[in-house]
C-alpha positions, 0 to 999 in steps of 0.5 A: 632573274632579279631586277637591279636595285635601282629599278625597284627604287624608281618603281617605288618613286613612281608609286609615291608620285602617283599617290602625291597627286591625290593631295594636290589642290591646284592644277599646276602642282598636279601636272608637275607631279604627273610629269615627274611620275610619267618620267619615273614610270617610263624609266621603270618600265623600260628597265623592267621590260613592261611594254604596256606601262611604258607605252601608256606613260610615253603617251601621257607625258606629252599630254601632261606637258601640253596641259601645263603649258596651256595652264601657264598661258592662261595664267599669263593672259589673266595676269595681263588682263589684270594689268589692263593690257588685253591681247587685242591683236588676237581677237581682231580677226573676229571683229568687223572694221569700220571707217568714220570721218571727223564729225560722224556719230558712232552711236547715240545715247539710248541706241541699242548696244549690241557690240563692243568697239575698239578704236584703232586710230583716231579720237572719239568724244563722249558728249554726256560725260565730256570725255575723250579717248584715243588710239588703242581704246576699247569702248561701248562695253557697258551697254552689253551688260545693262538690263536695257542694253542701251548706250549710255552716252553719244560717241562722236568722232573728232577725227577720221577713225578706224574702229573695230566692232565685236558683236555681243555674241562673240563678246560673251563667247570670248568671256567664257573661253578666255577668263583673262578677257572677261577680267579685263572687261570687268576692270574696264567697266569698273574704272569707267563707272568710277570715273563717271561717278567722280565726274558727276560729283565734281560738277 
């Protein structure tokens, strides 16, 4: 018994889509074409009664959809980080919370720098660079990437502060697992160094 013409057409379309995936140079188009080929193969296999092929592509379709959603989520995180807006709420569960009173010294210049800090509430002053920060600011990141890994300035609380601390090991782990977070840290350090350089030149 011959198959309907439309089944033959779909089978050729599925083959062309698979062939096209070998020419894709980026993940997003590759996954999109893979999804289209899954749909084509499911349609063809159902019409032709090819159960093994049908089962295979029914399993592959949700996997490809999941991968493309993960890729889009990664792109959004990287774009958010490039705009200087890290998703801090997502990493707060990994951090230890510490409360300080006005006048407390968080760390001094020359102290070992083994953690990154996030100022959730309050104001902090850095004596050596005569700078102040407020709510929602990440700080203490520079020391983590220096050879000596020591603090470059003394941080003093100007008011009662709630500060979250993320260990160096967790910072490195997040940087590897989340490129957006790594991009944010790189941009933050570059901006801090530029600001410090401009401050030094103005004196």
